[in-house]
N, C-alpha and C positions, 0 to 999 in steps of 0.2 A: 353272396356266389349264391349260386341256386343248385338245389339238389337235383342230380342227375337220375329222375326217374327213372329213365330206360333211353336206348339207345340213339332216339331218334333227337336229344338232345347232343348228342359226343361231339357232332362234325362242328357246332359253334363252338364246344370248348375248345375243340384244338386251334378252332381259325383264331381264338383269342389269346390261348395259352402258349401256342408254341413259337412265339415271337420272342418271348421270353426263354425258350428252353436253351440249353447248353449254354449257358452266359456264365461271363469272368466278370468280377468288379472290377472298375479301375476310376483313379480317384484325377487321372491326366487326359485334359480333353483335347491334346497337343494328338496330331496323325500325322502320317506323310501327305505332302497336298501334289496337285498337279503342277507341270508348270507354271512358272511366277505369270507369265502372257498370258498362259491360258488361263488360269485363276481370274485374275486382275480384268480379262475380257467379258467372263460370265459374271463376276461383280457388278461391273459396270452396266451391261445389261439389264440384270435382274433391278437394280435401283434406279435404271429410265423406268422400265416398265413399272414398277411398285409408286414412281412419282407420276405417271401418266394415269395412272387407274386412282390415284388418291387425291387428286385436281379435279379429276373429270366425270367417275363414276357419277350414274343417274342418283344414287343416294349417298350420305355423308357413312365412310367408312370404318364401322364402329371398331372400336380397339379391340375387344372380346371374341371380334372374327378377324383376326391381323391378317394380312395374309401370307405370312410365315408358317398359320397355321396348317395351310393348302400347300404350299411352295417346298415346304421341306418335306415333307410325308411324299409328295409329289417324286421328289428328288429321288429319293432313298427308294422310292418302287423300282426305278431303272435299275438299281444296283442287284436286290435279290429278297425272296417273297419273306426275307426275318429281320433285313434294318428297319428301324421305327425310330422316331420321332413321339417322346410322354410330354404330353403338357404336366401342369403340375398336378393335376388332381390323377391323371395317369399315372404319373413317374411316383405318387405317394401311394398309389395302390402296388403299382409292382414292388417297391420295396417293402410292405406290409407281408406281400405273399412271400417274398425270400424271408425275410423274417420270421414267419409263421405265427404272428401275431398280431389283433388288431386291439382299440378299446371300444365296448357296446353293449350290449345288451345278448346276442348271441344267439340268432336263429336266421332261419335259411327263408326265404321269401320271393314270392314270385307273383308277375299280373294275371288274375282271371278273371276276363269279363270285364275289364274295366277296372278292377277293385286289388289292392295290394293282400293277398293271402299267405298268411305263415303256414310252410310248405312243413317244418320242424324247427324246433328249439333244438338247440345242440346238447349233449348231456353235460348236465351239471353247470350250464348256463346260466345268469341271474333271470333270462327269461323262463328256462324249465323249471325254474324254482321259485318262481311268481305263480304258476300255473297257466300258461301261454301253453294253446295246445296247436297241432297242425289242422288246418282249416278255420282257425280265426282271421276274421277282416281286420286289417288295421284300417280304423276310420278319424282316428285322432291320434296326433301327438304332439302333446307337449299345449295343447289347445288348437291346434294348426291343423283344419282338416286334410286329410288324403286325397281327398277326391281331385281327380284331373292331374294327380301326380304320377309319374313313373317309379320305378322300384326304385329306381339308382334314387332317386329324391326321396324319398321315403326313407330306404338305408341310412342316408346321410343325416337324418332328421334322426335316429336312433343311434346314431354315434357317436360320441364325444369322449371328454377327459375322464381317467378312472377315477370313480368316487362322484361323479355326478349323477343326479335324478333325472330321468325322465319319467312323464306319464305317459300310458300309451291306453288308449279305448279302442276294444274289440267289438266286434258283432260276434255271436257264435251262434251255430244251427241251433235251434232247440231252446234258444234264452232269450225270452222277450227284450229284455233291457240291455243295452250296452254294459259290458265290464271292464272296469278300468283299474289298472296295474301299477304300481308307483316300482319303478326297477333302479337298482342304483348301478348305473354303467361300471364293467370291472375289463379286467383285459380277458380276450380270447384267443387262447390258443385255435390256429388250425393245425390240427395234427396232420402229416402228410404219411403216415404209417396205420393201417390199419388191421383190422385181424389180429393174429397172434395168439391162435390158440390149435388144439389139435382135432385134425380132422377125424382122426381115428388114432389108435396106441401106436406111437411112433411117428406118426405123418402128421407134421406143422403143416398152418398156413398163415403167411404172410402176405398183405396188399401195400404196396407201396405206391402211393397215389402221385405224386409228384415231389421234387428235388429244391426244399427248402433248406435254409441253416440248418435246420435240427433233423433233418432225416435222419442221415446217419446214426447221432444218439437215440433217436426215439426206434429204429431197429434193432439197435443193442441192448436196450432196455425191455424191449418185447422178447428177446432172447432169453434176456434173464428171468423173466417173470416164468417162461415156458419152460428153463431148465435144458438147455441147449444142449446136455450131456444125452439127456433123454430120447434127441432128434434122432429118428433114422431114415427119415427123407424131409424132404419139404418142397412145398408149392409155393412158388416165388411169383405172384400174380403183378404183373407192370401192362395189365390191360388198360387203354384209353389215358397211360401218363404221359401227359406233353412235355415233361422231360423238368429243367430247374436249372439249379447251379451246378457246373461241371464237377468241381470238386467233392460235391455230394455222392454225386453218380460214384466217381474214381474211391470216395470211402466204402459206400453199401458195395461194389463190386469184391472190395481190396476183402472184405468179411469172408468173403468164401476161397479166397486162393492163396497163394503161398507168397511168403517175402520177397519181391525183386519181380516178380510175375509182371509184366506188361500190363497194363489198362488201357489205355489209349495215350495217342499222341498227336497235335495237331502244331500247325504249321502256315505261316501265309505270307504276304507281300513283306509287312512290315512287323513280322509276329517270327521271331525265329522259334525253330523245333524243339518242343519241349516235350518230356516223356512223361506219362504217370503212370507208376508202379505201386503195386500192394507194399505196405509200408510194413508189416508184422506177417506172421504167420496167422492166419484167420482163424478165428476157433471155431469157423464151419465149413473145414475144408476135406470132414472126412464123409459125409453123408450125400446121398443124390439130392438132385436138383430138378424140377420140372417147372421152368420158366414159361409163364403164360403171356402171350403178347397180340397184340390184333393190330390194324390198320392203323391205330390212332395211338399207339407206342413210339413214342417219338424221344429226339435228343440224346438227353442223359439217362433215358430208358433204354435206349440202343445202344449207348455206349457199355451200360451194364450188360446187356444179354448180350451183344457182340463180345465184350473181353468174358464173358463162362462159357458163349460158344467156340469160340478160336481156340480157347484150351481145354475145352472137352469137358468143363467143369458141372456145364447142365446141358441138358435137354429142351429145346424148344418147340413148345405148341402153340399151333395158334395160326394167324395171318402173317404173310409178310406187312413189317412194321412202316413206318408214315417216310423214313430215309429221308432224315436231315442228319446232315454231315457238318454240318455249319458251327460255327462259334462265333457266337456274340458278344464285344466286351461292352459296359454301358459305363459311358462317360457322364458325367451328371455335368450339367451344361448351369447357363445363368438363370434366373427366375424361379429357379426350383423346376426345373424341365430336364429330361433326361434326352440321351440317345442311344439306343442301342444299335451297334454297325457289326457288320460281319467281317472280323478280322485275322482270320485263320480257317482252317479245314480241320476233323479231324479224321485219325482213323484207327480202326479196330488194331490189338495187337498183331495181325496176321497183316496187316498193309493195307485193306481195306478201303476205300471210300466209299460210305452208301449212298450220298447224297443224290436224291433223283432228280433228272434233267427239266430244269424248270426252265428250261427257254422254249420259245414259240409256243406256249400255252400260256393261259390268263391265272392270275396269282387263285380264281376262283376251282378253277378243275385243278391247280396244285393242291389245293387244301383238301380239295374232296376225295381225290386220293383214290381214283376208281381201277387204274392197272394194279393190283397185287402183285402182279409176274415180272414185273420191269426189274431190268438188271443189267449189269455191263459185262457182255462175253468178254470182252478186253481184261477187265479186273478179278483174275481168276486168281486167287489163293488158298491155301490150306491150313487145316487147324493143327494143332500139335500133333495130332496120331494120323494125321493126312486128310481129310475128311475134304473135298471140295467145296469154297465159298465163294461168293461173291461180291462184287460191290455195285452201286449204283441203283439200287434198287430197296434200301432199308435193308433190316435182318429176314434171310427167308429161313424159315422156321425148320427143324429136322422133322417135323411130322405136324402136317397141316391141320386145322380145325377150322370149321366154317360154320359159327353159328346159326341156329335155326333160324329161320326168316318169320315171323309173325304171318299167321295165316288170316284172311278178309276180317272175321270173327272178333281178333284178337288185337285188332288195328283198331277196329270199332270202337270197341273198350276204353283203349289206350285213349284215342282221339277226344272221346266224352270225360276224360278225367274219372274214370269207373270206377276204380279203386279208392282213390284219395278221396272223390267225392261222396261213395257209400260209408266207408270209416267216419267221415267230420258227420255224418247224418248218425251214425249209428251210436259214438259218444255221447254226443248233442242229446240225444233221445234218453239215455241213460243216467245223464245228470254226472257221470264218473268216468275215470280215464282207467279202470283197470280189467284186467284180465288175468285169471289164474295162470302161475307158471307152467307152459306147454302146451297152451291154449291151440286150437284148432277147430276152422269152421265147421258146424255140424250141418246137417241137412236144412235146418229152420234158417241158421244163415244163409245158406245158400238159396233157399226159399227166398228169402229177404232181398237179396242183390238179383235175381231173375225181377222179383217186381220195379225194383228199381232201375234196372237197364231199359225196361218197357217205359218206367214214368221219363227219362232221358231222351226214348225215343231211339234208341240202339235199335237196328233192325236186325232178326236172327230167328232161325228157326229153334223149332226142339231139339230137332237133331244136332244141330249147330252147339246146344247149350250144353246137350250130353257129353256131346265128344271133347268139349272144352276143361269137361269140371275140374279135373283133378289140376289145370293148370290156374282154375279161379281160384280153387283152394290154396293155393303155394301163394298167389300174388295178393290176395285176401289177407293171409296171416302175416306175409312180410310188410305188406301199410299198414296192419292196424298193429303190429308190434311197434310201429313207430309211437303212436300215441299211448298204446299203453304201456309199455317200456320205456324203449331210446331208439333213434337211428342206431346206435353198435348192435342193438338185440337184432333189431329187422334186418342189419347188412349179415350177420350170422345167420340167421336163416336164409336168406339167400343164396349164401355160400354153399349151407348143406346142401341144396337143392340144385346148384348150378351145374348143368350136364358138363361144361369145361372142364369144370372141378373134378367132378366124378372122373372123368376121360385121363386128364393128370394123374388122379391115383391109380387108377389102370396101366398107364406109362411108366410109372416110378421104377420097374424092373428093367425100361429101356435106358432109364437115368442112372441107374445102377451097372448096366454093363457099360456104359461109354466110359463112368469114372472106373471100371477097374481095367478098361484097355487103355486109358489114360495113364494109370499109374505104372500097369505095364510097361508101357513104350519110356516112361521116365526112365523106369530101372534100367533098361537096355542102353538106353543113351549113355546115361553114369555109366556101364561097363565099359560101352565104347570108348567113354571120352578114359577110362582108367587105363585102356589096355593103349591107346593113344600115348599118353604119358610117359606110361612103360615102356613102350619102343622107344621114344624119343629118349630115355636115361638110357 
């Protein structure tokens, strides 16, 4: 899995991950079929075509390129953008993602100039303990040279059973000879909840990256460490969250709601209506919440944000979300393959279907999601306090916030991997990977960075450099903290500087006012019900 260094990579993540978002597991591969005559005719036609191809194609049809690999995905693409077929490798990766663990050395790698480069070792992983750093180029794994191999192939070499050994040779800038590391593979957790700290006294921050089998428990653990009784406001970050397991989304939303409050319901042609409600009185039901969303917030993440919005429990800040209101059931098939089939539509508590229209557009247009104002004006609902909300186009935020676009200088620096490359050279020349706690880039470091950009042929004027000085300091600090400390510390630096997070803190009074109105509305309804009950007697 690649580290998302900036927003230019997010659309790729969505296009891959949202296929498995909002899913329900099933052990039953049976399903309703079309009429027997139509199904039989289709199968006979497919068999005839397959037979002709196998006998007459110009080259031998290789088993690993079996026609079913194209036929089945092709069939599914006629249904909707999210139904999908997984070959054995993809199905294994899907299950690993749902479980939240795999076995290996624990580092993020990417292709750079035809080489496999370490982007970051995971905190506490075997790779981190061994001393592997960001910027290291993997040249040999267990005597197998990586030249000509793609990132996936190198990652496969690094993975293996827990307790087994793997030898990794890397080249490091500033070091003449390759470095050799003998690493023992271990279980690598894929944490889906990050953050879990106070932005300021009383205001907590938690980011949910995705929804796997451990997400709700991870969030509970974060709150325990924080001391939830001390939380007076929460920034819940669901940006770029592609979704995942529906039940985990339900449990996360339930933490902030009262027992019995509806979170989501779904129904389909062969799937009976099913309601999901908060199972207990959540411990997080009394403080205001600002929920951060963007155009890549999808599926289970939309279930959470939709439930909090419909119950007036959270103030939604950001962009219109992705708009995925379809539920996939995963059917294990033969030969270790799997089928994720859309079996139902899900609806928010108010009854909204938030699925965006995907008819008459390409899947590419669907996934790039350029129209953030899309909504179904015929699907009009109200929240608990009577606010108007719409279906058909994701979750519309209560308060819009559009992230600032990068300027031409910033884009040029990004495209040249300026911060990553400079950090790699900086620590390579030092010979160690240490910085004092609270380190900030000083004037000398900024001057070194300027010289580095010129060496890498980044075109800019002195005025460009001066105007972007603070941005460069922030980005250098974030990047260099990965090597000097960890990805967790780097992420904290990023969040503390994030303009949208700062805006969320400013919007906390709006969330507090919304919560107060919701409570008052609830009291009025209870009194009205008591009056009706008295009159009946």
